[in-house]
LUMVEX-778457 format. One record per residue (C-alpha): residue number from 1; x, y negated, z negated; residue in three letters. Coordinates in steps of 0.5 Angstrom, whole numbers. Layout:
BEGIN
[rec NUM,[X,Y,Z],ALA]
...
This chain:
BEGIN
[rec 1,[62,-63,-62],UNK]
[rec 2,[56,-61,-55],UNK]
[rec 3,[50,-64,-57],UNK]
[rec 4,[44,-61,-57],UNK]
[rec 5,[42,-62,-50],UNK]
[rec 6,[48,-59,-48],UNK]
[rec 7,[47,-52,-52],UNK]
[rec 8,[39,-52,-50],UNK]
[rec 9,[41,-52,-42],UNK]
[rec 10,[46,-46,-45],UNK]
[rec 11,[42,-42,-47],UNK]
[rec 12,[37,-43,-42],UNK]
[rec 13,[43,-40,-37],UNK]
[rec 14,[45,-35,-41],UNK]
[rec 15,[37,-32,-41],UNK]
[rec 16,[37,-34,-33],UNK]
[rec 17,[43,-30,-33],UNK]
[rec 18,[40,-23,-36],UNK]
[rec 19,[34,-23,-33],UNK]
[rec 20,[38,-23,-26],UNK]
[rec 21,[44,-18,-27],UNK]
[rec 22,[38,-14,-32],UNK]
[rec 23,[33,-13,-26],UNK]
[rec 24,[36,-8,-21],UNK]
[rec 25,[34,-10,-15],UNK]
[rec 26,[37,-7,-8],UNK]
[rec 27,[37,-13,-3],UNK]
[rec 28,[33,-11,3],UNK]
[rec 29,[37,-8,9],UNK]
[rec 30,[37,-4,15],UNK]
[rec 31,[40,0,18],UNK]
[rec 32,[42,5,23],UNK]
[rec 33,[48,11,24],UNK]
[rec 34,[49,18,28],UNK]
[rec 35,[51,24,25],UNK]
[rec 36,[56,25,31],UNK]
[rec 37,[58,20,36],UNK]
[rec 38,[60,26,42],UNK]
[rec 39,[55,33,43],UNK]
[rec 40,[54,37,48],UNK]
[rec 41,[48,38,53],UNK]
[rec 42,[43,41,48],UNK]
[rec 43,[47,40,42],UNK]
[rec 44,[42,36,37],UNK]
[rec 45,[45,31,32],UNK]
[rec 46,[41,26,26],UNK]
[rec 47,[39,19,27],UNK]
[rec 48,[40,16,19],UNK]
[rec 49,[34,10,19],UNK]
[rec 50,[35,6,13],UNK]
[rec 51,[30,1,10],UNK]
[rec 52,[32,0,4],UNK]
[rec 53,[27,-6,0],UNK]
[rec 54,[22,-5,6],UNK]
[rec 55,[17,-2,7],UNK]
[rec 56,[14,-1,14],UNK]
[rec 57,[14,3,21],UNK]
[rec 58,[19,4,25],UNK]
[rec 59,[20,6,33],UNK]
[rec 60,[25,10,36],UNK]
[rec 61,[26,11,43],UNK]
[rec 62,[32,15,47],UNK]
[rec 63,[35,13,54],UNK]
[rec 64,[33,19,59],UNK]
[rec 65,[39,24,57],UNK]
[rec 66,[36,24,50],UNK]
[rec 67,[30,28,47],UNK]
[rec 68,[28,23,40],UNK]
[rec 69,[24,28,37],UNK]
[rec 70,[20,22,34],UNK]
[rec 71,[18,17,36],UNK]
[rec 72,[15,13,30],UNK]
[rec 73,[16,13,22],UNK]
[rec 74,[14,10,16],UNK]
[rec 75,[19,9,11],UNK]
[rec 76,[19,7,3],UNK]
[rec 77,[24,3,0],UNK]
[rec 78,[29,10,3],UNK]
[rec 79,[32,12,9],UNK]
[rec 80,[29,17,14],UNK]
[rec 81,[34,22,18],UNK]
[rec 82,[31,24,25],UNK]
[rec 83,[33,30,29],UNK]
[rec 84,[35,29,37],UNK]
[rec 85,[37,34,42],UNK]
[rec 86,[42,32,48],UNK]
[rec 87,[40,33,54],UNK]
[rec 88,[43,31,60],UNK]
[rec 89,[51,29,61],UNK]
[rec 90,[53,22,60],UNK]
[rec 91,[52,16,56],UNK]
[rec 92,[46,16,51],UNK]
[rec 93,[43,10,46],UNK]
[rec 94,[37,11,42],UNK]
[rec 95,[35,4,39],UNK]
[rec 96,[31,3,32],UNK]
[rec 97,[25,-2,33],UNK]
[rec 98,[22,-6,26],UNK]
[rec 99,[14,-6,29],UNK]
[rec 100,[11,-9,23],UNK]
[rec 101,[15,-9,15],UNK]
[rec 102,[15,-12,9],UNK]
[rec 103,[19,-13,2],UNK]
[rec 104,[18,-7,-1],UNK]
[rec 105,[18,-12,-7],UNK]
[rec 106,[14,-17,-6],UNK]
[rec 107,[9,-15,0],UNK]
[rec 108,[13,-21,5],UNK]
[rec 109,[12,-20,12],UNK]
[rec 110,[19,-20,15],UNK]
[rec 111,[19,-21,23],UNK]
[rec 112,[26,-23,23],UNK]
[rec 113,[29,-16,24],UNK]
[rec 114,[33,-14,30],UNK]
[rec 115,[33,-7,33],UNK]
[rec 116,[38,-3,32],UNK]
[rec 117,[41,2,37],UNK]
[rec 118,[47,8,36],UNK]
[rec 119,[51,11,42],UNK]
[rec 120,[53,17,43],UNK]
[rec 121,[56,21,48],UNK]
[rec 122,[53,27,52],UNK]
[rec 123,[59,32,55],UNK]
[rec 124,[57,38,59],UNK]
[rec 125,[57,44,56],UNK]
[rec 126,[61,51,56],UNK]
[rec 127,[57,54,63],UNK]
[rec 128,[58,47,67],UNK]
[rec 129,[51,44,66],UNK]
[rec 130,[49,38,65],UNK]
[rec 131,[41,39,65],UNK]
[rec 132,[37,45,62],UNK]
[rec 133,[34,49,68],UNK]
[rec 134,[27,46,71],UNK]
[rec 135,[22,49,72],UNK]
[rec 136,[14,49,77],UNK]
[rec 137,[10,54,73],UNK]
[rec 138,[4,52,70],UNK]
[rec 139,[2,52,62],UNK]
[rec 140,[-1,57,58],UNK]
[rec 141,[-2,52,53],UNK]
[rec 142,[-9,52,51],UNK]
[rec 143,[-10,49,43],UNK]
[rec 144,[-13,42,41],UNK]
[rec 145,[-9,38,38],UNK]
[rec 146,[-15,33,35],UNK]
[rec 147,[-22,37,35],UNK]
[rec 148,[-28,34,29],UNK]
[rec 149,[-35,30,29],UNK]
[rec 150,[-39,22,29],UNK]
[rec 151,[-41,21,25],UNK]
[rec 152,[-39,25,18],UNK]
[rec 153,[-33,28,21],UNK]
[rec 154,[-30,33,17],UNK]
[rec 155,[-22,34,15],UNK]
[rec 156,[-16,39,15],UNK]
[rec 157,[-16,40,21],UNK]
[rec 158,[-10,45,24],UNK]
[rec 159,[-9,47,32],UNK]
[rec 160,[-9,54,31],UNK]
[rec 161,[-14,54,26],UNK]
[rec 162,[-21,55,30],UNK]
[rec 163,[-27,56,27],UNK]
[rec 164,[-28,49,22],UNK]
[rec 165,[-35,48,17],UNK]
[rec 166,[-38,41,15],UNK]
[rec 167,[-44,39,13],UNK]
[rec 168,[-49,33,15],UNK]
[rec 169,[-54,29,11],UNK]
[rec 170,[-61,30,13],UNK]
[rec 171,[-62,23,17],UNK]
[rec 172,[-56,24,22],UNK]
[rec 173,[-61,28,28],UNK]
[rec 174,[-54,28,32],UNK]
[rec 175,[-47,28,33],UNK]
[rec 176,[-42,27,38],UNK]
[rec 177,[-36,32,39],UNK]
[rec 178,[-30,30,40],UNK]
[rec 179,[-24,35,42],UNK]
[rec 180,[-16,32,45],UNK]
[rec 181,[-12,38,48],UNK]
[rec 182,[-4,38,47],UNK]
[rec 183,[-3,39,55],UNK]
[rec 184,[-6,34,57],UNK]
[rec 185,[-7,38,64],UNK]
[rec 186,[-12,43,60],UNK]
[rec 187,[-19,43,61],UNK]
[rec 188,[-24,42,55],UNK]
[rec 189,[-32,44,54],UNK]
[rec 190,[-36,43,50],UNK]
[rec 191,[-36,36,48],UNK]
[rec 192,[-40,29,48],UNK]
[rec 193,[-48,29,44],UNK]
[rec 194,[-50,35,41],UNK]
[rec 195,[-58,34,38],UNK]
[rec 196,[-57,38,30],UNK]
[rec 197,[-64,42,27],UNK]
[rec 198,[-64,42,20],UNK]
[rec 199,[-59,49,18],UNK]
[rec 200,[-54,51,21],UNK]
[rec 201,[-52,49,29],UNK]
[rec 202,[-46,53,31],UNK]
[rec 203,[-42,48,36],UNK]
[rec 204,[-36,51,41],UNK]
[rec 205,[-31,47,44],UNK]
[rec 206,[-27,51,49],UNK]
[rec 207,[-19,50,52],UNK]
[rec 208,[-18,53,59],UNK]
[rec 209,[-9,52,60],UNK]
[rec 210,[-6,49,67],UNK]
[rec 211,[-6,56,68],UNK]
[rec 212,[-13,56,69],UNK]
[rec 213,[-12,64,66],UNK]
[rec 214,[-11,62,58],UNK]
[rec 215,[-16,60,53],UNK]
[rec 216,[-18,58,47],UNK]
[rec 217,[-25,58,43],UNK]
[rec 218,[-25,52,37],UNK]
[rec 219,[-31,53,33],UNK]
[rec 220,[-35,48,29],UNK]
[rec 221,[-41,51,24],UNK]
[rec 222,[-47,45,23],UNK]
[rec 223,[-50,45,17],UNK]
[rec 224,[-55,39,17],UNK]
[rec 225,[-59,38,11],UNK]
[rec 226,[-66,39,9],UNK]
[rec 227,[-70,33,6],UNK]
[rec 228,[-71,37,-1],UNK]
[rec 229,[-63,39,-1],UNK]
[rec 230,[-62,31,1],UNK]
[rec 231,[-65,27,-6],UNK]
[rec 232,[-59,23,-8],UNK]
[rec 233,[-64,19,-13],UNK]
[rec 234,[-64,25,-16],UNK]
[rec 235,[-63,25,-25],UNK]
[rec 236,[-61,32,-25],UNK]
[rec 237,[-57,33,-18],UNK]
[rec 238,[-50,35,-21],UNK]
[rec 239,[-47,36,-14],UNK]
[rec 240,[-42,34,-10],UNK]
[rec 241,[-41,30,-3],UNK]
[rec 242,[-36,30,-1],UNK]
[rec 243,[-28,34,-5],UNK]
[rec 244,[-21,34,-2],UNK]
[rec 245,[-14,32,-4],UNK]
[rec 246,[-9,27,0],UNK]
[rec 247,[-4,26,4],UNK]
[rec 248,[-10,27,9],UNK]
[rec 249,[-5,32,13],UNK]
[rec 250,[-6,37,8],UNK]
[rec 251,[-13,36,6],UNK]
[rec 252,[-17,42,7],UNK]
[rec 253,[-24,43,12],UNK]
[rec 254,[-31,47,12],UNK]
[rec 255,[-33,45,4],UNK]
[rec 256,[-41,44,2],UNK]
[rec 257,[-44,42,-3],UNK]
[rec 258,[-46,48,-6],UNK]
[rec 259,[-41,52,-5],UNK]
[rec 260,[-36,50,-12],UNK]
[rec 261,[-29,54,-10],UNK]
[rec 262,[-23,52,-4],UNK]
[rec 263,[-17,53,-4],UNK]
[rec 264,[-11,50,1],UNK]
[rec 265,[-3,50,2],UNK]
[rec 266,[1,44,1],UNK]
[rec 267,[9,45,4],UNK]
[rec 268,[14,45,-3],UNK]
[rec 269,[16,38,-1],UNK]
[rec 270,[9,36,-3],UNK]
[rec 271,[10,35,-11],UNK]
[rec 272,[4,31,-12],UNK]
[rec 273,[-2,31,-9],UNK]
[rec 274,[-9,26,-10],UNK]
[rec 275,[-15,30,-11],UNK]
[rec 276,[-21,26,-10],UNK]
[rec 277,[-30,27,-10],UNK]
[rec 278,[-36,23,-8],UNK]
[rec 279,[-43,25,-12],UNK]
[rec 280,[-50,25,-9],UNK]
[rec 281,[-52,21,-14],UNK]
[rec 282,[-47,14,-15],UNK]
[rec 283,[-50,15,-22],UNK]
[rec 284,[-47,22,-24],UNK]
[rec 285,[-40,22,-27],UNK]
[rec 286,[-34,25,-25],UNK]
[rec 287,[-28,29,-29],UNK]
[rec 288,[-22,32,-27],UNK]
[rec 289,[-19,27,-20],UNK]
[rec 290,[-13,23,-19],UNK]
[rec 291,[-7,25,-18],UNK]
[rec 292,[-3,32,-20],UNK]
[rec 293,[3,34,-20],UNK]
[rec 294,[4,41,-17],UNK]
[rec 295,[9,46,-19],UNK]
[rec 296,[11,52,-14],UNK]
[rec 297,[5,57,-12],UNK]
[rec 298,[-2,56,-15],UNK]
[rec 299,[-4,49,-19],UNK]
[rec 300,[-12,50,-21],UNK]
[rec 301,[-16,44,-21],UNK]
[rec 302,[-23,44,-24],UNK]
[rec 303,[-27,38,-22],UNK]
[rec 304,[-33,37,-27],UNK]
[rec 305,[-40,34,-25],UNK]
[rec 306,[-45,31,-30],UNK]
[rec 307,[-51,29,-27],UNK]
[rec 308,[-54,22,-29],UNK]
[rec 309,[-59,26,-33],UNK]
[rec 310,[-52,26,-38],UNK]
[rec 311,[-55,34,-38],UNK]
[rec 312,[-53,38,-32],UNK]
[rec 313,[-47,39,-31],UNK]
[rec 314,[-44,43,-24],UNK]
[rec 315,[-36,44,-24],UNK]
[rec 316,[-31,45,-18],UNK]
[rec 317,[-25,49,-17],UNK]
[rec 318,[-20,47,-12],UNK]
[rec 319,[-14,53,-12],UNK]
[rec 320,[-8,48,-9],UNK]
[rec 321,[-1,53,-7],UNK]
[rec 322,[6,50,-8],UNK]
[rec 323,[9,55,-3],UNK]
[rec 324,[16,56,-4],UNK]
[rec 325,[23,53,-1],UNK]
[rec 326,[24,59,2],UNK]
[rec 327,[18,58,6],UNK]
[rec 328,[15,53,10],UNK]
[rec 329,[8,52,13],UNK]
[rec 330,[7,50,20],UNK]
[rec 331,[7,43,22],UNK]
[rec 332,[4,41,27],UNK]
[rec 333,[10,40,34],UNK]
[rec 334,[8,35,40],UNK]
[rec 335,[12,34,46],UNK]
[rec 336,[8,30,49],UNK]
[rec 337,[5,23,47],UNK]
[rec 338,[-2,24,42],UNK]
[rec 339,[-8,19,45],UNK]
[rec 340,[-11,15,41],UNK]
[rec 341,[-9,9,36],UNK]
[rec 342,[-1,6,37],UNK]
[rec 343,[-3,1,31],UNK]
[rec 344,[-9,0,26],UNK]
[rec 345,[-9,-6,21],UNK]
[rec 346,[-13,-9,18],UNK]
[rec 347,[-13,-16,15],UNK]
[rec 348,[-11,-17,8],UNK]
[rec 349,[-13,-10,6],UNK]
[rec 350,[-8,-3,6],UNK]
[rec 351,[-10,3,9],UNK]
[rec 352,[-9,10,5],UNK]
[rec 353,[-5,14,7],UNK]
[rec 354,[-2,10,11],UNK]
[rec 355,[-2,9,18],UNK]
[rec 356,[0,15,24],UNK]
[rec 357,[-3,16,31],UNK]
[rec 358,[-4,23,29],UNK]
[rec 359,[-9,21,22],UNK]
[rec 360,[-16,20,24],UNK]
[rec 361,[-19,18,16],UNK]
[rec 362,[-16,13,12],UNK]
[rec 363,[-19,9,6],UNK]
[rec 364,[-20,2,3],UNK]
[rec 365,[-22,0,-3],UNK]
[rec 366,[-26,-8,-2],UNK]
[rec 367,[-27,-12,-8],UNK]
[rec 368,[-28,-18,-5],UNK]
[rec 369,[-36,-19,-3],UNK]
[rec 370,[-33,-19,5],UNK]
[rec 371,[-39,-16,10],UNK]
[rec 372,[-34,-14,15],UNK]
[rec 373,[-27,-14,17],UNK]
[rec 374,[-22,-16,20],UNK]
[rec 375,[-19,-10,25],UNK]
[rec 376,[-14,-10,29],UNK]
[rec 377,[-13,-3,34],UNK]
[rec 378,[-9,-2,40],UNK]
[rec 379,[-10,4,44],UNK]
[rec 380,[-3,7,47],UNK]
[rec 381,[-6,8,54],UNK]
[rec 382,[-6,2,57],UNK]
[rec 383,[-12,5,61],UNK]
[rec 384,[-16,6,54],UNK]
[rec 385,[-21,3,52],UNK]
[rec 386,[-23,1,43],UNK]
[rec 387,[-30,1,41],UNK]
[rec 388,[-31,-1,33],UNK]
[rec 389,[-37,2,31],UNK]
[rec 390,[-40,0,23],UNK]
[rec 391,[-36,-6,21],UNK]
[rec 392,[-42,-11,20],UNK]
[rec 393,[-46,-12,14],UNK]
[rec 394,[-42,-8,9],UNK]
[rec 395,[-46,-6,2],UNK]
[rec 396,[-44,-4,-4],UNK]
[rec 397,[-42,3,-4],UNK]
[rec 398,[-39,7,1],UNK]
[rec 399,[-38,5,8],UNK]
[rec 400,[-36,8,14],UNK]
[rec 401,[-32,6,20],UNK]
[rec 402,[-31,8,28],UNK]
[rec 403,[-26,6,31],UNK]
[rec 404,[-27,11,38],UNK]
[rec 405,[-21,10,43],UNK]
[rec 406,[-22,13,50],UNK]
[rec 407,[-20,14,58],UNK]
[rec 408,[-25,14,63],UNK]
[rec 409,[-20,16,68],UNK]
[rec 410,[-17,23,64],UNK]
[rec 411,[-24,24,59],UNK]
[rec 412,[-19,23,53],UNK]
[rec 413,[-21,20,47],UNK]
[rec 414,[-20,20,40],UNK]
[rec 415,[-24,18,34],UNK]
[rec 416,[-22,15,26],UNK]
[rec 417,[-25,13,21],UNK]
[rec 418,[-24,8,17],UNK]
[rec 419,[-29,11,9],UNK]
[rec 420,[-30,4,5],UNK]
[rec 421,[-31,4,-2],UNK]
[rec 422,[-34,-4,-3],UNK]
[rec 423,[-34,-6,-11],UNK]
[rec 424,[-34,0,-13],UNK]
[rec 425,[-30,1,-19],UNK]
[rec 426,[-27,10,-19],UNK]
[rec 427,[-22,15,-19],UNK]
[rec 428,[-20,16,-12],UNK]
[rec 429,[-16,7,-13],UNK]
[rec 430,[-10,9,-10],UNK]
[rec 431,[-4,3,-13],UNK]
[rec 432,[-8,1,-17],UNK]
[rec 433,[-5,-3,-23],UNK]
[rec 434,[-6,-3,-31],UNK]
[rec 435,[-2,-9,-33],UNK]
[rec 436,[-4,-5,-41],UNK]
[rec 437,[0,2,-38],UNK]
[rec 438,[6,1,-35],UNK]
[rec 439,[6,8,-32],UNK]
[rec 440,[2,4,-27],UNK]
[rec 441,[7,-1,-26],UNK]
[rec 442,[12,-2,-19],UNK]
[rec 443,[18,-6,-18],UNK]
[rec 444,[14,-12,-17],UNK]
[rec 445,[10,-11,-23],UNK]
[rec 446,[16,-11,-28],UNK]
[rec 447,[20,-16,-25],UNK]
[rec 448,[13,-21,-26],UNK]
[rec 449,[12,-19,-34],UNK]
[rec 450,[21,-20,-34],UNK]
[rec 451,[20,-27,-31],UNK]
[rec 452,[14,-29,-36],UNK]
[rec 453,[17,-26,-43],UNK]
[rec 454,[24,-29,-41],UNK]
[rec 455,[20,-37,-39],UNK]
[rec 456,[16,-34,-46],UNK]
[rec 457,[23,-35,-50],UNK]
[rec 458,[26,-40,-47],UNK]
[rec 459,[19,-45,-49],UNK]
[rec 460,[20,-42,-56],UNK]
[rec 461,[28,-44,-57],UNK]
[rec 462,[26,-52,-53],UNK]
[rec 463,[21,-52,-59],UNK]
[rec 464,[26,-50,-64],UNK]
[rec 465,[31,-55,-62],UNK]
[rec 466,[26,-60,-61],UNK]
[rec 467,[24,-59,-69],UNK]
[rec 468,[31,-60,-71],UNK]
[rec 469,[33,-65,-66],UNK]
[rec 470,[27,-69,-70],UNK]
[rec 471,[29,-66,-76],UNK]
[rec 472,[37,-69,-76],UNK]
[rec 473,[36,-75,-72],UNK]
[rec 474,[40,-81,-75],UNK]
[rec 475,[46,-76,-76],UNK]
[rec 476,[47,-72,-70],UNK]
[rec 477,[46,-78,-65],UNK]
[rec 478,[52,-81,-64],UNK]
[rec 479,[50,-87,-61],UNK]
[rec 480,[56,-91,-57],UNK]
[rec 481,[58,-98,-61],UNK]
[rec 482,[53,-97,-67],UNK]
[rec 483,[57,-99,-73],UNK]
[rec 484,[57,-106,-70],UNK]
[rec 485,[49,-105,-68],UNK]
[rec 486,[49,-103,-75],UNK]
[rec 487,[53,-109,-79],UNK]
[rec 488,[49,-114,-74],UNK]
[rec 489,[43,-111,-76],UNK]
[rec 490,[46,-114,-83],UNK]
[rec 491,[49,-120,-82],UNK]
[rec 492,[42,-122,-79],UNK]
[rec 493,[38,-120,-85],UNK]
[rec 494,[42,-124,-89],UNK]
[rec 495,[41,-129,-85],UNK]
[rec 496,[34,-128,-86],UNK]
[rec 497,[34,-127,-93],UNK]
[rec 498,[38,-134,-94],UNK]
[rec 499,[33,-138,-90],UNK]
[rec 500,[28,-135,-94],UNK]
[rec 501,[31,-138,-100],UNK]
[rec 502,[31,-145,-98],UNK]
[rec 503,[25,-146,-96],UNK]
[rec 504,[23,-144,-103],UNK]
[rec 505,[28,-150,-104],UNK]
[rec 506,[25,-154,-100],UNK]
[rec 507,[17,-152,-102],UNK]
[rec 508,[19,-153,-109],UNK]
[rec 509,[23,-159,-108],UNK]
[rec 510,[17,-162,-105],UNK]
[rec 511,[12,-160,-111],UNK]
[rec 512,[16,-164,-116],UNK]
[rec 513,[15,-170,-112],UNK]
[rec 514,[8,-170,-110],UNK]
[rec 515,[7,-168,-117],UNK]
[rec 516,[11,-174,-120],UNK]
[rec 517,[8,-178,-115],UNK]
[rec 518,[2,-177,-117],UNK]
[rec 519,[3,-179,-126],UNK]
[rec 520,[6,-186,-122],UNK]
[rec 521,[0,-188,-120],UNK]
[rec 522,[-4,-187,-125],UNK]
[rec 523,[0,-191,-129],UNK]
[rec 524,[1,-196,-125],UNK]
[rec 525,[-7,-196,-124],UNK]
[rec 526,[-8,-197,-131],UNK]
[rec 527,[-4,-203,-131],UNK]
[rec 528,[-5,-207,-126],UNK]
């Protein structure tokens, strides 16, 4: 019969086995494959990057006879397909290199992942040519790939949209206009510092293409509020000073606090967005924000603001149109490298959305009492300089950190902003885990809860077994030599009883002798 100790160990092993096999956790892996191993010049093929169990950014590079399409991708515990184009005959290689990769469950940095490559053979096309014909014609590209102001930048820039509205507080008397052309050989005018009067200020930025003929003008309508309009302490203030959606690349522009209706269109693959809003008066209450599931077609979202007085209310309506699967929304395309940052990291914090070179605004929810953040910002141009402004004396509420990237020789510049919400518990928090709501749990939280439950069960089983052992110690314990020990104890007890009886007899005889001696002495005294 097995001892209780053995039973306890078996029960613990069974419980641990149940935990391990009931938790469906895929092992982290990184691999690269190609849909084709042989193509002709001009033909496309797919490179599949698998990042199961991993979260992070990867860079894609190709040999000179391949156009890789994308230079960097972000993968979250899934796979991504990159479309590449064969440009010249010969052997070619596509290499994928992990940049900043972490375990998708634990968040632990993984630094030992080596680059992986696929080899492709490129054959001559049917016409016998090996490379596409070159041309010396000057470009007619006159669009911008980036436009904005600093501070109080707007969102939702699209290179084919030429007019934008933006509202700034009364205390902003000047802004810096920045712009980056799609073609680095194009010329841009109208950027730099602009003084603002109260009310509407029209600012025009003109792009002249390399051919010197083609031009395109972008207009920004910048409204500087009057002191009367910009009164955040008014108890009856029920307006918003910011409203939009995430992902940021699909956010709309032109928000004005007195305009209550907005519309925005997103592609079919965007099934969910997060609506965010910020009130003019920080004490006002906002409802209607957070994650919204989208059906195809129009989705109406109402965001209501209740002023601190509890009476004054204002409702903003946002119509989000998710296009049907048969149509597409034009996505920005860029055959050249985007001037700006190649890396943006904030120690101990998570950026929302994930960093991308062509995303210029990010949000951080800061719960620690820090006066500044440790920011690592690297430019993708060796001759560019990076300047960080506003990363000091962070206060409770909203703080704006601006990162300026500029190249004095080429005149290129880019501006990134990090909105830091310090010690503010609002509905715009991203990735917040509420332990009382299992719907907010990720895989990591589910594992933690599962292990905790298992530990509690093991402790309960251990306590029950210990109590039973204490109650049945005599019948359950089977010690070697137990019978001999009992016999020895019995014999020892008998000896002690005999000795005790002998001592009693000796004591009785002594008492009798003493009495006889005393009686004899008395008698002798009488006769002598």
